[in-house]
N, CA, C and O atoms as a GROMACS GRO file, in nm:
protein
  428
    1UNK      N    1  11.233   8.187  12.343
    1UNK     CA    2  11.170   8.185  12.212
    1UNK      C    3  11.059   8.082  12.205
    1UNK      O    4  10.960   8.102  12.135
    2UNK      N    5  11.074   7.974  12.275
    2UNK     CA    6  10.973   7.870  12.271
    2UNK      C    7  11.010   7.763  12.171
    2UNK      O    8  11.100   7.779  12.089
    3UNK      N    9  10.939   7.653  12.181
    3UNK     CA   10  10.963   7.542  12.090
    3UNK      C   11  10.904   7.568  11.953
    3UNK      O   12  10.840   7.670  11.930
    4UNK      N   13  10.928   7.476  11.864
    4UNK     CA   14  10.881   7.490  11.726
    4UNK      C   15  10.729   7.501  11.720
    4UNK      O   16  10.676   7.584  11.647
    5UNK      N   17  10.661   7.419  11.796
    5UNK     CA   18  10.513   7.422  11.795
    5UNK      C   19  10.461   7.557  11.840
    5UNK      O   20  10.371   7.613  11.778
    6UNK      N   21  10.517   7.610  11.947
    6UNK     CA   22  10.474   7.741  11.997
    6UNK      C   23  10.502   7.851  11.895
    6UNK      O   24  10.419   7.940  11.876
    7UNK      N   25  10.615   7.844  11.830
    7UNK     CA   26  10.649   7.945  11.729
    7UNK      C   27  10.556   7.936  11.609
    7UNK      O   28  10.516   8.040  11.554
    8UNK      N   29  10.519   7.816  11.568
    8UNK     CA   30  10.426   7.800  11.456
    8UNK      C   31  10.286   7.850  11.492
    8UNK      O   32  10.218   7.910  11.409
    9UNK      N   33  10.244   7.825  11.616
    9UNK     CA   34  10.114   7.876  11.661
    9UNK      C   35  10.114   8.028  11.660
    9UNK      O   36  10.016   8.091  11.618
   10UNK      N   37  10.223   8.088  11.708
   10UNK     CA   38  10.233   8.235  11.708
   10UNK      C   39  10.234   8.290  11.565
   10UNK      O   40  10.173   8.393  11.537
   11UNK      N   41  10.303   8.222  11.476
   11UNK     CA   42  10.306   8.265  11.336
   11UNK      C   43  10.166   8.259  11.277
   11UNK      O   44  10.122   8.355  11.213
   12UNK      N   45  10.096   8.149  11.298
   12UNK     CA   46   9.960   8.134  11.246
   12UNK      C   47   9.867   8.239  11.306
   12UNK      O   48   9.789   8.301  11.233
   13UNK      N   49   9.875   8.260  11.436
   13UNK     CA   50   9.790   8.360  11.500
   13UNK      C   51   9.819   8.500  11.446
   13UNK      O   52   9.727   8.579  11.425
   14UNK      N   53   9.945   8.529  11.425
   14UNK     CA   54   9.982   8.660  11.369
   14UNK      C   55   9.930   8.679  11.228
   14UNK      O   56   9.885   8.787  11.192
   15UNK      N   57   9.937   8.574  11.147
   15UNK     CA   58   9.886   8.583  11.010
   15UNK      C   59   9.735   8.606  11.010
   15UNK      O   60   9.685   8.689  10.935
   16UNK      N   61   9.663   8.532  11.093
   16UNK     CA   62   9.517   8.550  11.100
   16UNK      C   63   9.483   8.690  11.153
   16UNK      O   64   9.393   8.756  11.101
   17UNK      N   65   9.555   8.735  11.255
   17UNK     CA   66   9.531   8.870  11.308
   17UNK      C   67   9.557   8.976  11.201
   17UNK      O   68   9.482   9.074  11.191
   18UNK      N   69   9.661   8.957  11.122
   18UNK     CA   70   9.689   9.054  11.017
   18UNK      C   71   9.581   9.049  10.910
   18UNK      O   72   9.542   9.153  10.857
   19UNK      N   73   9.532   8.930  10.877
   19UNK     CA   74   9.422   8.918  10.780
   19UNK      C   75   9.297   8.988  10.826
   19UNK      O   76   9.231   9.056  10.748
   20UNK      N   77   9.264   8.972  10.954
   20UNK     CA   78   9.146   9.039  11.010
   20UNK      C   79   9.167   9.190  11.011
   20UNK      O   80   9.076   9.265  10.973
   21UNK      N   81   9.284   9.236  11.052
   21UNK     CA   82   9.308   9.381  11.057
   21UNK      C   83   9.309   9.442  10.918
   21UNK      O   84   9.262   9.554  10.900
   22UNK      N   85   9.360   9.370  10.819
   22UNK     CA   86   9.356   9.418  10.681
   22UNK      C   87   9.212   9.432  10.634
   22UNK      O   88   9.175   9.532  10.572
   23UNK      N   89   9.131   9.332  10.663
   23UNK     CA   90   8.990   9.337  10.622
   23UNK      C   91   8.916   9.451  10.692
   23UNK      O   92   8.835   9.519  10.630
   24UNK      N   93   8.944   9.472  10.819
   24UNK     CA   94   8.880   9.583  10.891
   24UNK      C   95   8.920   9.717  10.832
   24UNK      O   96   8.836   9.807  10.819
   25UNK      N   97   9.046   9.732  10.797
   25UNK     CA   98   9.093   9.857  10.740
   25UNK      C   99   9.029   9.881  10.603
   25UNK      O  100   8.987   9.993  10.572
   26UNK      N  101   9.022   9.778  10.521
   26UNK     CA  102   8.961   9.792  10.389
   26UNK      C  103   8.813   9.826  10.402
   26UNK      O  104   8.763   9.914  10.332
   27UNK      N  105   8.744   9.758  10.491
   27UNK     CA  106   8.600   9.780  10.508
   27UNK      C  107   8.567   9.914  10.571
   27UNK      O  108   8.461   9.970  10.542
   28UNK      N  109   8.654   9.966  10.655
   28UNK     CA  110   8.626  10.093  10.721
   28UNK      C  111   8.640  10.211  10.625
   28UNK      O  112   8.583  10.317  10.649
   29UNK      N  113   8.715  10.192  10.517
   29UNK     CA  114   8.739  10.298  10.418
   29UNK      C  115   8.793  10.425  10.484
   29UNK      O  116   8.750  10.536  10.454
   30UNK      N  117   8.887  10.406  10.573
   30UNK     CA  118   8.945  10.520  10.645
   30UNK      C  119   9.088  10.546  10.602
   30UNK      O  120   9.174  10.574  10.686
   31UNK      N  121   9.114  10.539  10.476
   31UNK     CA  122   9.247  10.569  10.426
   31UNK      C  123   9.332  10.445  10.407
   31UNK      O  124   9.411  10.409  10.495
   32UNK      N  125   9.317  10.382  10.296
   32UNK     CA  126   9.396  10.263  10.265
   32UNK      C  127   9.537  10.303  10.226
   32UNK      O  128   9.560  10.411  10.172
   33UNK      N  129   9.629  10.215  10.253
   33UNK     CA  130   9.767  10.236  10.211
   33UNK      C  131   9.783  10.205  10.063
   33UNK      O  132   9.694  10.145  10.003
   34UNK      N  133   9.894  10.245  10.004
   34UNK     CA  134   9.915  10.222   9.861
   34UNK      C  135   9.908  10.075   9.822
   34UNK      O  136   9.856  10.041   9.716
   35UNK      N  137   9.958   9.988   9.908
   35UNK     CA  138   9.958   9.845   9.877
   35UNK      C  139   9.815   9.790   9.872
   35UNK      O  140   9.783   9.707   9.788
   36UNK      N  141   9.729   9.837   9.964
   36UNK     CA  142   9.590   9.792   9.968
   36UNK      C  143   9.512   9.845   9.848
   36UNK      O  144   9.430   9.774   9.790
   37UNK      N  145   9.538   9.969   9.811
   37UNK     CA  146   9.474  10.026   9.692
   37UNK      C  147   9.519   9.950   9.567
   37UNK      O  148   9.438   9.925   9.478
   38UNK      N  149   9.646   9.915   9.562
   38UNK     CA  150   9.699   9.843   9.446
   38UNK      C  151   9.634   9.707   9.430
   38UNK      O  152   9.596   9.670   9.319
   39UNK      N  153   9.621   9.630   9.537
   39UNK     CA  154   9.562   9.497   9.521
   39UNK      C  155   9.413   9.507   9.488
   39UNK      O  156   9.360   9.425   9.412
   40UNK      N  157   9.344   9.606   9.546
   40UNK     CA  158   9.202   9.621   9.512
   40UNK      C  159   9.184   9.670   9.369
   40UNK      O  160   9.095   9.624   9.297
   41UNK      N  161   9.269   9.763   9.327
   41UNK     CA  162   9.262   9.812   9.189
   41UNK      C  163   9.292   9.704   9.088
   41UNK      O  164   9.227   9.694   8.985
   42UNK      N  165   9.393   9.622   9.118
   42UNK     CA  166   9.427   9.511   9.029
   42UNK      C  167   9.312   9.412   9.018
   42UNK      O  168   9.283   9.364   8.909
   43UNK      N  169   9.247   9.383   9.128
   43UNK     CA  170   9.132   9.292   9.126
   43UNK      C  171   9.016   9.352   9.048
   43UNK      O  172   8.951   9.282   8.970
   44UNK      N  173   8.990   9.481   9.068
   44UNK     CA  174   8.880   9.545   8.995
   44UNK      C  175   8.910   9.559   8.847
   44UNK      O  176   8.823   9.535   8.763
   45UNK      N  177   9.033   9.598   8.815
   45UNK     CA  178   9.072   9.617   8.676
   45UNK      C  179   9.060   9.488   8.597
   45UNK      O  180   9.008   9.488   8.485
   46UNK      N  181   9.106   9.379   8.653
   46UNK     CA  182   9.100   9.252   8.582
   46UNK      C  183   8.964   9.184   8.599
   46UNK      O  184   8.930   9.093   8.524
   47UNK      N  185   8.887   9.229   8.697
   47UNK     CA  186   8.756   9.170   8.721
   47UNK      C  187   8.654   9.203   8.614
   47UNK      O  188   8.550   9.139   8.606
   48UNK      N  189   8.684   9.303   8.532
   48UNK     CA  190   8.594   9.340   8.423
   48UNK      C  191   8.589   9.227   8.321
   48UNK      O  192   8.485   9.201   8.261
   49UNK      N  193   8.701   9.160   8.302
   49UNK     CA  194   8.706   9.046   8.211
   49UNK      C  195   8.630   8.929   8.273
   49UNK      O  196   8.602   8.928   8.393
   50UNK      N  197   8.600   8.831   8.190
   50UNK     CA  198   8.523   8.715   8.236
   50UNK      C  199   8.593   8.641   8.349
   50UNK      O  200   8.528   8.591   8.440
   51UNK      N  201   8.725   8.634   8.345
   51UNK     CA  202   8.799   8.560   8.446
   51UNK      C  203   8.902   8.651   8.512
   51UNK      O  204   9.022   8.624   8.507
   52UNK      N  205   8.855   8.757   8.575
   52UNK     CA  206   8.945   8.851   8.641
   52UNK      C  207   9.003   8.793   8.769
   52UNK      O  208   8.960   8.688   8.816
   53UNK      N  209   9.100   8.863   8.824
   53UNK     CA  210   9.164   8.819   8.948
   53UNK      C  211   9.074   8.848   9.068
   53UNK      O  212   9.008   8.951   9.073
   54UNK      N  213   9.073   8.758   9.162
   54UNK     CA  214   9.004   8.781   9.288
   54UNK      C  215   9.098   8.860   9.379
   54UNK      O  216   9.215   8.877   9.348
   55UNK      N  217   9.045   8.907   9.491
   55UNK     CA  218   9.130   8.972   9.592
   55UNK      C  219   9.240   8.876   9.632
   55UNK      O  220   9.356   8.915   9.648
   56UNK      N  221   9.205   8.750   9.650
   56UNK     CA  222   9.302   8.647   9.689
   56UNK      C  223   9.415   8.639   9.588
   56UNK      O  224   9.532   8.642   9.627
   57UNK      N  225   9.382   8.628   9.461
   57UNK     CA  226   9.485   8.614   9.357
   57UNK      C  227   9.566   8.742   9.340
   57UNK      O  228   9.688   8.736   9.324
   58UNK      N  229   9.499   8.857   9.343
   58UNK     CA  230   9.570   8.984   9.325
   58UNK      C  231   9.669   9.008   9.437
   58UNK      O  232   9.784   9.044   9.411
   59UNK      N  233   9.627   8.988   9.561
   59UNK     CA  234   9.716   9.014   9.675
   59UNK      C  235   9.831   8.912   9.677
   59UNK      O  236   9.946   8.948   9.704
   60UNK      N  237   9.801   8.786   9.649
   60UNK     CA  238   9.905   8.684   9.647
   60UNK      C  239  10.006   8.711   9.536
   60UNK      O  240  10.126   8.696   9.557
   61UNK      N  241   9.958   8.751   9.419
   61UNK     CA  242  10.046   8.785   9.308
   61UNK      C  243  10.140   8.899   9.346
   61UNK      O  244  10.261   8.892   9.321
   62UNK      N  245  10.086   9.003   9.408
   62UNK     CA  246  10.169   9.117   9.448
   62UNK      C  247  10.271   9.078   9.554
   62UNK      O  248  10.388   9.115   9.545
   63UNK      N  249  10.228   9.003   9.654
   63UNK     CA  250  10.319   8.963   9.762
   63UNK      C  251  10.430   8.872   9.710
   63UNK      O  252  10.546   8.888   9.749
   64UNK      N  253  10.396   8.777   9.623
   64UNK     CA  254  10.498   8.688   9.568
   64UNK      C  255  10.594   8.764   9.476
   64UNK      O  256  10.712   8.732   9.470
   65UNK      N  257  10.542   8.863   9.404
   65UNK     CA  258  10.629   8.945   9.319
   65UNK      C  259  10.733   9.018   9.403
   65UNK      O  260  10.851   9.022   9.367
   66UNK      N  261  10.690   9.076   9.513
   66UNK     CA  262  10.782   9.147   9.602
   66UNK      C  263  10.881   9.049   9.665
   66UNK      O  264  10.999   9.081   9.681
   67UNK      N  265  10.834   8.932   9.700
   67UNK     CA  266  10.922   8.830   9.757
   67UNK      C  267  11.033   8.792   9.659
   67UNK      O  268  11.149   8.781   9.697
   68UNK      N  269  10.997   8.770   9.534
   68UNK     CA  270  11.095   8.733   9.433
   68UNK      C  271  11.194   8.847   9.408
   68UNK      O  272  11.315   8.823   9.398
   69UNK      N  273  11.146   8.969   9.399
   69UNK     CA  274  11.235   9.084   9.379
   69UNK      C  275  11.329   9.099   9.498
   69UNK      O  276  11.448   9.124   9.480
   70UNK      N  277  11.276   9.083   9.618
   70UNK     CA  278  11.359   9.092   9.737
   70UNK      C  279  11.468   8.986   9.739
   70UNK      O  280  11.582   9.014   9.776
   71UNK      N  281  11.432   8.865   9.700
   71UNK     CA  282  11.532   8.757   9.693
   71UNK      C  283  11.637   8.789   9.588
   71UNK      O  284  11.756   8.766   9.610
   72UNK      N  285  11.594   8.841   9.473
   72UNK     CA  286  11.686   8.874   9.365
   72UNK      C  287  11.784   8.984   9.406
   72UNK      O  288  11.897   8.989   9.357
   73UNK      N  289  11.740   9.071   9.495
   73UNK     CA  290  11.826   9.179   9.543
   73UNK      C  291  11.913   9.136   9.661
   73UNK      O  292  11.988   9.217   9.716
   74UNK      N  293  11.903   9.010   9.700
   74UNK     CA  294  11.989   8.958   9.805
   74UNK      C  295  11.929   8.957   9.943
   74UNK      O  296  12.000   8.936  10.041
   75UNK      N  297  11.799   8.980   9.954
   75UNK     CA  298  11.734   8.980  10.084
   75UNK      C  299  11.720   8.839  10.140
   75UNK      O  300  11.723   8.741  10.066
   76UNK      N  301  11.703   8.831  10.271
   76UNK     CA  302  11.684   8.701  10.333
   76UNK      C  303  11.535   8.667  10.335
   76UNK      O  304  11.451   8.755  10.352
   77UNK      N  305  11.505   8.542  10.319
   77UNK     CA  306  11.367   8.494  10.317
   77UNK      C  307  11.356   8.379  10.415
   77UNK      O  308  11.432   8.282  10.407
   78UNK      N  309  11.263   8.391  10.507
   78UNK     CA  310  11.241   8.285  10.604
   78UNK      C  311  11.104   8.224  10.588
   78UNK      O  312  11.028   8.259  10.498
   79UNK      N  313  11.074   8.132  10.676
   79UNK     CA  314  10.946   8.062  10.673
   79UNK      C  315  10.830   8.161  10.689
   79UNK      O  316  10.729   8.150  10.619
   80UNK      N  317  10.844   8.257  10.780
   80UNK     CA  318  10.738   8.355  10.803
   80UNK      C  319  10.712   8.442  10.682
   80UNK      O  320  10.597   8.477  10.654
   81UNK      N  321  10.817   8.477  10.610
   81UNK     CA  322  10.802   8.560  10.491
   81UNK      C  323  10.723   8.486  10.383
   81UNK      O  324  10.632   8.542  10.322
   82UNK      N  325  10.759   8.362  10.362
   82UNK     CA  326  10.689   8.280  10.262
   82UNK      C  327  10.545   8.254  10.306
   82UNK      O  328  10.453   8.262  10.224
   83UNK      N  329  10.526   8.222  10.434
   83UNK     CA  330  10.391   8.198  10.486
   83UNK      C  331  10.303   8.321  10.469
   83UNK      O  332  10.187   8.310  10.431
   84UNK      N  333  10.359   8.439  10.497
   84UNK     CA  334  10.283   8.563  10.481
   84UNK      C  335  10.246   8.585  10.334
   84UNK      O  336  10.130   8.614  10.302
   85UNK      N  337  10.343   8.570  10.246
   85UNK     CA  338  10.318   8.594  10.103
   85UNK      C  339  10.211   8.500  10.048
   85UNK      O  340  10.132   8.540   9.962
   86UNK      N  341  10.208   8.378  10.095
   86UNK     CA  342  10.112   8.281  10.044
   86UNK      C  343   9.976   8.287  10.114
   86UNK      O  344   9.876   8.242  10.058
   87UNK      N  345   9.970   8.341  10.236
   87UNK     CA  346   9.845   8.334  10.310
   87UNK      C  347   9.768   8.465  10.319
   87UNK      O  348   9.647   8.461  10.342
   88UNK      N  349   9.831   8.580  10.303
   88UNK     CA  350   9.759   8.705  10.326
   88UNK      C  351   9.650   8.728  10.220
   88UNK      O  352   9.546   8.785  10.252
   89UNK      N  353   9.673   8.686  10.097
   89UNK     CA  354   9.570   8.698   9.994
   89UNK      C  355   9.446   8.617  10.027
   89UNK      O  356   9.336   8.672  10.028
   90UNK      N  357   9.460   8.487  10.054
   90UNK     CA  358   9.343   8.409  10.092
   90UNK      C  359   9.275   8.458  10.220
   90UNK      O  360   9.152   8.456  10.229
   91UNK      N  361   9.353   8.503  10.318
   91UNK     CA  362   9.294   8.554  10.441
   91UNK      C  363   9.214   8.682  10.414
   91UNK      O  364   9.103   8.697  10.465
   92UNK      N  365   9.269   8.772  10.336
   92UNK     CA  366   9.197   8.895  10.302
   92UNK      C  367   9.070   8.862  10.224
   92UNK      O  368   8.964   8.919  10.249
   93UNK      N  369   9.081   8.770  10.130
   93UNK     CA  370   8.965   8.729  10.050
   93UNK      C  371   8.856   8.669  10.139
   93UNK      O  372   8.737   8.689  10.113
   94UNK      N  373   8.894   8.598  10.241
   94UNK     CA  374   8.798   8.536  10.332
   94UNK      C  375   8.734   8.640  10.425
   94UNK      O  376   8.612   8.640  10.442
   95UNK      N  377   8.814   8.726  10.485
   95UNK     CA  378   8.764   8.815  10.589
   95UNK      C  379   8.696   8.942  10.536
   95UNK      O  380   8.605   8.993  10.602
   96UNK      N  381   8.737   8.995  10.422
   96UNK     CA  382   8.679   9.122  10.375
   96UNK      C  383   8.527   9.114  10.361
   96UNK      O  384   8.459   9.201  10.415
   97UNK      N  385   8.471   9.016  10.292
   97UNK     CA  386   8.324   9.014  10.283
   97UNK      C  387   8.254   8.981  10.416
   97UNK      O  388   8.140   9.022  10.437
   98UNK      N  389   8.320   8.910  10.503
   98UNK     CA  390   8.258   8.870  10.629
   98UNK      C  391   8.258   8.982  10.733
   98UNK      O  392   8.183   8.976  10.831
   99UNK      N  393   8.339   9.082  10.714
   99UNK     CA  394   8.344   9.193  10.809
   99UNK      C  395   8.273   9.317  10.756
   99UNK      O  396   8.295   9.428  10.805
  100UNK      N  397   8.189   9.298  10.658
  100UNK     CA  398   8.114   9.409  10.601
  100UNK      C  399   8.001   9.448  10.695
  100UNK      O  400   7.938   9.363  10.757
  101UNK      N  401   7.975   9.577  10.704
  101UNK     CA  402   7.860   9.626  10.779
  101UNK      C  403   7.744   9.632  10.683
  101UNK      O  404   7.751   9.700  10.580
  102UNK      N  405   7.639   9.563  10.715
  102UNK     CA  406   7.521   9.558  10.630
  102UNK      C  407   7.443   9.689  10.639
  102UNK      O  408   7.434   9.750  10.746
  103UNK      N  409   7.388   9.732  10.528
  103UNK     CA  410   7.308   9.854  10.526
  103UNK      C  411   7.186   9.834  10.615
  103UNK      O  412   7.121   9.730  10.610
  104UNK      N  413   7.155   9.933  10.695
  104UNK     CA  414   7.037   9.928  10.781
  104UNK      C  415   7.061   9.856  10.914
  104UNK      O  416   6.972   9.851  10.998
  105UNK      N  417   7.180   9.801  10.933
  105UNK     CA  418   7.206   9.733  11.060
  105UNK      C  419   7.256   9.834  11.161
  105UNK      O  420   7.326   9.930  11.126
  106UNK      N  421   7.221   9.813  11.286
  106UNK     CA  422   7.270   9.903  11.390
  106UNK      C  423   7.399   9.847  11.447
  106UNK      O  424   7.411   9.727  11.469
  107UNK      N  425   7.494   9.935  11.470
  107UNK     CA  426   7.624   9.891  11.519
  107UNK      C  427   7.634   9.907  11.667
  107UNK      O  428   7.737   9.875  11.726
   0.00000   0.00000   0.00000
């Protein structure tokens, strides 16, 4: 399994990889899953107001909601689960605009 440091590095690398893959999937527009559509819709719906939710806030809100419901139903929660719930929103918010293909650019 490795030591604690190695496990934390793997956890961090996995979270960043998931953030990048989420951003690529959203940007490619090749069939988002229901969860991705929900966080984007929530951000857009509340974004009409002066202080709407960002992608970061919408995704974090949804992930923490599921975490709390899972705990209430008796599920187990570990460090990785909490780290994912707290980090995937900010990671998606960071990577989605940076992985955009600019109009007129050659790929």
